[in-house]
N, C-alpha and C positions, 0 to 999 in steps of 0.2 A: 235609478237602482244602483246601490253601492255594495261592492264585496266587501271581505273581511278587512281588505288592506286600504280600503277608501276609494279605490279606482272605480271609474264610471263603466259598468259593464255594458254599456249602449255601443262601445267601440266594437264589441264582438259582432254584433248585427250589422254595423257600418262596415267591418272589415268584409264580411260575408257579401254585401253589396258591391264591393270595389269592382273596377274592372279588371280583366285579366292581367293587362300591362302593369298595373299598378303592383297587383300580387307578385308577379314576376320580378318587378324592381325591389319589392320587399324582401323576396326571397334571396337575392343577390346580396342586399344588405346584410342579411343574418349571416351569410356565409364569411363576411369579413370580420365578424365577432365584433370587438370592442372598436375597430376601425371606422370611423365614420358614424356620423348621426342618423339614426332613423326618425323621420316625420311622423312616423306611426306611433300612436300612444303604446305605454309599455305592455298592456293587456294584449294588444295586436301582436306585438313582438313575440309574445309567449305562444300565442295561437300559430303563428307562422313558423316558429321553432318546432312546435309539436307536430304541426302539417309535415314539415321537412322530415322529422324521425319517422312519422308514419309511413311516409313514402319509402324509406329505406327498410323499415320493418316488412311492408308489402312486398318489396322486390326481393326479399330474402325468403318470405313463405310462399308467394305465388311467382316463382322466376318466369321471365318472359321467354316464349318459346324460341325467339331469335338468338336468345343469348346461349352461351355454351354450358348449358345445366345438365346435359345427358349423363355426363360424368358424375356429378353431384348427386342426381337422384340415384344411379346405379350403386354408389357408394353407401347412400342411405339404404337401399334395399339390400346391399350385401351385409351392412352393420346390423339392419333391423328388418328381417324379412317380412314380406307382406304388408309394410306398412301402407296406411291410406294417405299417401301424399300426392293426391292427383287432383287437387282444388286448383281451377285455373281461374275463376272468376272471383274478382273482388267482391262482388255482390252475391256470392254463392248462397247466403242465407235465402234469398228471394227465389232461389230455384227449388226450395222445399217447403211445401205448405204445411207441414205438421211438425210439432217439436219433435216427435219421435224420429222423423227422417233426419232433422237438423241434427239431433243428438248422434243419430247413427253415423254422420259424417265424421264426427270425433273419434270412432272407433279406430284404435291403432294408429292415430294421427298426431304428428308432430304438432300441428296448430294448437297454440295456447297450452300446449303439456307442460304441466308444473310438477311432475313426478316421473321417474323412470324405474323400471323394474329390470334387474338382471336375473332372468329366468333360465333355470336349468342347472344340471351338475357341472362342475368343472370340465371345461373341454367342450361342452355342449350348450353354452350359454346363448342366450338371444336377448337384446336389449329393447324393450317395450315401452312406448310411452303412455301415460295415464293422466287422467285430469281429476284430481282429488275430489271435488264437489260431485261428480258422476258416480265415483268409486263409492263415496262415502253414503250416496243415496241408495246404491244397490247393494251394500253389505255392511252390517254392524261391526264386523272385524275391520274393515277399511275406515269406517267412522271413528273408530276408537283410535286407529293407528294415525289418522290425520287430524282428528278434531278433540280426541279425548284427553282427559287430565293428563295422561302419560305420553301424549303425542309428541313425536320426535321429528324436528324440521330436517329430514333428509332428502337430498335432490335424488338419490339412487337407492333403492332397495333390493337387496340381494334374496332371491327365492329358490335356494338350490333343489328343494325337494319336490318341485312340481315340473312337469315337462313343458316346453314351451308351447306346443300345439294345444294342450290341455287348458294351459294359463289362457291362451287366446279364445278357446271356445267360452270359457267363463267370462271373459270381457266382452265378448260379443253379444252374451245374454244380457249383461249389465248395460250396456250401451244401445244396442239394437232390438232388444228383447225378442231375439231369435235364438232358437237352439239348433245347434249343427253338431251333430254326433255321428261317430263313427266306430266299427267295432274295434278298432286298433287303440283307440284313445278314450273310450268311455270309461273305464275303470280308473284312469288317471284324473279325468274330468269329474269322476265323482268324488275323487279325493280332495281335489281343489275346490269343490262346491261345499264338502264338509268342513275343510279346513276355514274357509272363509265364511261359512254360514249363509249359503245363498240356497235356500230349501227348496225352491221351485225347481230350480235346475237340478239339484240333487234328485228330486223326485221323478224328474223327466230321464235321468240316467238310469235310475232302478227299473223304471218302465221299459227302457230300451234293452236293459240286461234280460228282464223277464220274457220279453218277446223273442230274444235271441237265444235263449236258453235251450241246451241240448246235453245230450250224454257226454259230449266231447268236453264241453268246458264247465260242467254242473259241479265238479269238485272244486275247481278253481276259483268260481263265483261263491261257493259255500265257504270256502275260508276267507274271501274277501268281504261277504255279506255280514260274518261275524265281527270283522275288524270294525266294518262301518257301523255296525249295529242296525242292520236293516232286517228286521223280523220277517216281513213279508217275502222278500227275496230269498232268506234263509229257507223259509217254508216250501217256495217254489223248487229249490235246489233238491231239497229232500225228496220232494215228489219225483223229480227226476231220477234221482240216484236209486230211490227205492224201486222203481218201476224198471229202468232200465240200468240195473246194477252191473251187470257184466259188461256192457259196452263202457259204463263210466270208470269202472275200475281197470279196463284196458286202455283207456284213453291217455295221451300223453300228459295230459294236465294233471292227472292223478299223482304222478312223480313229482310235482311242483309244490304240492299243499304242504303245510306244516305240520309238526307233530301231534299239535293238539286236534287238527282237523282229522288226521289219520285215525287217531284213538277215537273219535265220535264216530267214524264211519265203521271202523271195525267193531265196536259194539252195538252197532245198530240192529235192532231185532227184526226189523221189517225188510232188510236187503233180499231181492228177489235174485239171488244168485246161489251157485254150487260153492261149497266151502273152498274146494280147491282153487276155484277163480280167485277168491279172497285172498288165499294164502300166495298165490304167486303174484298177485297185485302188490301185497305187502313186501315180499322180496324184491320187486322192482323198484319199489319206493326206497327201501333200504340201500339198494345200489345207488340210487340217484343221491341220496343222503350222504353216502360215504364220499362220494364226490364232492359235494359242497363243502364237507368238511376236510378235504384234499386227504381223505385216507384211501388206502388201496381196498377196492370193494371184495375183500375176502370174506369167507364164510363167518369168520370170527367177527369183523368189523360189522358186517351186515345184521348180526344178531345183537351186537352193541349199539347200533343205530336204532334198532326196532325197541330195545329195552323191554319193559313189562307190556307193551302193546302187543308184543308176540303171543301173550296168553289170552288175548281177545279174540284170536282167531280160534274158531270151534274145531281144532282139527279131529277130535274124537267123533264129530258130526258127519265126517267126511265119509264116502263110501270106501270100503275096504281096498278096493282096487287103486282108488285114487290115492289113499295114504301109503300103500305098499310101494306104487311105483313112482309116487311123486314126493310127499312130504319127509317120508322116512329115508329118501335117499338124497334129501338136499343139502344134508349136513348142517342145517341150521339147528337141528333139535340134538341133544345130548343122547347119549347111548342109552341112559336110564330113562329119559322121556320117552324114546322110541319104544323100547322094551314095555313100559307101562302102558302105552296106548294100544299096542298089540294085545297085551293081555285084557284091556278094556273092550276090545273088540270080540276076544275069544273066551275069555274065563268066565265061570260061573260068579266067581268072587273078584269083583272088579276094584282094582288099586284106585286111591284118591289121586285126582291130577288137579294141577293149577290151571289147567286149560278149561274153558267153558265147554260142557258137554252136551247139552241140548241143541237140537237144530233150530236155527232161526224160523220164525214163524212166517217171514215173507209176507206177500201181499194176499188178499182173498180176491180173487177175480170176480168180476159182476159180468151179468149177462143182459144184454137188450135184446128182447124177442119182439119182432115186428108183425107176427102174423097171431091173429085171433083164433085161427083153427087150421087143421092139417087134413089132406085127404090123400087117396090114390085112386087111381082109374087104371084099367086094363091097357089104355093106350098112351098114358102119361105116367111119370115124367121119363123121358130117355136121354140117354147120354151118348153122344157119337162125337166126341171131341169138340163140341160146341161149348161157348163160355157162358155162364150164369153170372150176371154182373148187377149190382145196386149202387147207386150215389148216396153219400150221407153227409151230415153236418152235425157239429155239436155246438153247444153254448159255453162249454168250459174244457180247458185242456184235459184230454185223457190219453190213454196209452193202450192201443189195440193190441191185444195178445193174440187173438186168433178169431176163427168163426165157428158157430155151431152149425152143423149140416145134417140134412135128412139123410137116411139109409135106405135100404132095400126095402120095398113092401111085399116080397116074395120070399120070406125067409131071410136067415143069415147069410151075409156077403161081405166081401173085403172090396174097398175102394181104393183106387189110387187119385189122389188129389193134388192139384198145383193152384196154391193161392196166390193171389196177388194184391197190393195196396198200392194206390197210385195218387198222386196229386197233380192235376193239370197233365196228364200223360207222363209225368216223372214217377219212375218206380222208386217206391219208399221201402218196400218188403216184400219178400216172398219166399215161398217154401214147397219144396216137393215131398210129400208124405203119403202115408196110407192110414186108412182107419178102418175098424172092424164094425159092422152094422149087424145087430142081433134080430133084425126083423121087425122091431117096434116102431112106433112113431116118434120116439125121443129124437133128440139133436145129439150128435156125436162131435166132440172138440177136435178140432184141427188147429195147430199153433204154429205161430211165426218163431223162427229161430231166436229172435229178440222182439219185444214189444215195440210198437211203432208210435212214435209221438205225434198226436193229432191236436193241431190248432184249432181254436174256436172259429166259427163264422165263415168257414170255408168248407166247400165240398170235395169230398175224396171218394175214390172208386174202388170199392171192394169187389173182386173178381175170384171165380172158381172153375177150374175145368176138370171135370170128374171122369174116371175111365172104371167101370163097373158093371153091375147089374143094371139093365136099362131101365127097369122098372122101379119107382122110388116114391116115396111120399113126397109132398109138395105142400107149401102154405099156401092159406087162403085168407081173405078178409084182411089185407094188408093195412096197415096205419102210416099215414104220412108224418105223424109226430108220436114219439114216445118218450115218456117221462120215466127215467130210471135212476132212482135215488136222486142226487143233486143235478144231474146231468140230463138235458133235453136233446133227444136225437131227432133230426129231420131227414126224411127219405125221398129220393126222386128217381126215376127211371134213369138208366145209363144206355147211352149209344153204343157200348162195347157189349151189351148183352144180345146174345145170338140164339139162345137156347129158351126165350121165353120168360125169363125172370124179370119182374117188374116190381112196382110198389104194391100191387094189389095180390100177387102171387108169385110162386116159384121156390128157387133155393135161396140158401144164405138167410136162413130164418133168424140167426143169432150173431151179435157181435160180442165178442169177450172182450173185456177190457179192465184196466185198472184206473182208478180216479183218486 
């Protein structure tokens, strides 16, 4: 067999069969360069030279443990944190049975890296290795960058708009098919996944955000979901903001939103909040906005920061006391506006106002009734400081606003109620309040201070301790599963119940919720 240069290729096989002594002498001869004539055919000389080069490369990539390489490895780790430069075996491929595992070894690995990324803003960059083929298989953007018509042959690519941990999370998904997300970096990872068109990772980020969504971060995530064009996440954010509006408006994240998101929240018809809370939240945002613009947070600058968004606050819909003691004395409103709003409250002929005047509709609470009938007896239902409790679970996220409770069966009476909502023993919400019973078999609403977010497929414990007329109505023919609109409730007995309430009968006939 003859190669393109007319050399006999059998000499390669012959060389591989040579004794080690001959190979060693041949290696020594190659080191002398042109001095001395080698007795081996030219092709063998090339193979020997290549073999020597490979030994050198291997020594660099897989340093011997006995050599002083600790400093080199530390330098690599300092320059390129968390790099996967731990391969010690020349036959490392044989250690991993699947292509997925072998591919994972290349993640963040200098071995065979043919491109490097300088990731992060100036002063916080990290140099990360990459492999063009792997990256191009995982992202159409990388494919265009490395193999497209306008591809540029750059050894280093700067990415200042992505944080290193988020870029590494994306690379880990591309190389290892593993998704590793955390609350601190998930938004930045979503940005990276969107930028480089890695849709499955982006979907995982959105799912992570949906499951960790709460009143504390709903406003910030609303702003980000609009930026990333994620309508499902946007809808989930609105559900939380509507139901837990006062908590969301008082959260630190509310002050970090952009002006467009602020306006969309202020004009929201279904906010479940007092208008005074909305007004105070807007002023807090204006204060933060002044600081972002490096302006003194004076009353005049706060109004300037709010702009026309101020008129989205339904000041005339406030309670008169709230307006007189709050908004009217805030200094944000002009004297003319304050006077006109006072006339709106008191005069028969009301002035025209730039503010929206109608109260917000808020959310309509729904009720899940778990008993098919109720009854009373002369020796039941009694309250002596004992707890009535029931466990429940839902198949969709809801917000428990309160309980419907039975009242006295012996005429009108007032009850003192301590209601609680727990998840695996952790208190999520409670309230001490009173309600008046008119002697009928109707249920009477008792509310939490703020609605409590309930996640699907997890059991929660609803409890109440009542003090009042000992004889009251109680439920019968309880159901273990109740369909209420689009939400399915499941009930089971609670070990906290010491007054007889269970699935089949007792107190807490209704769960009042928003969905």
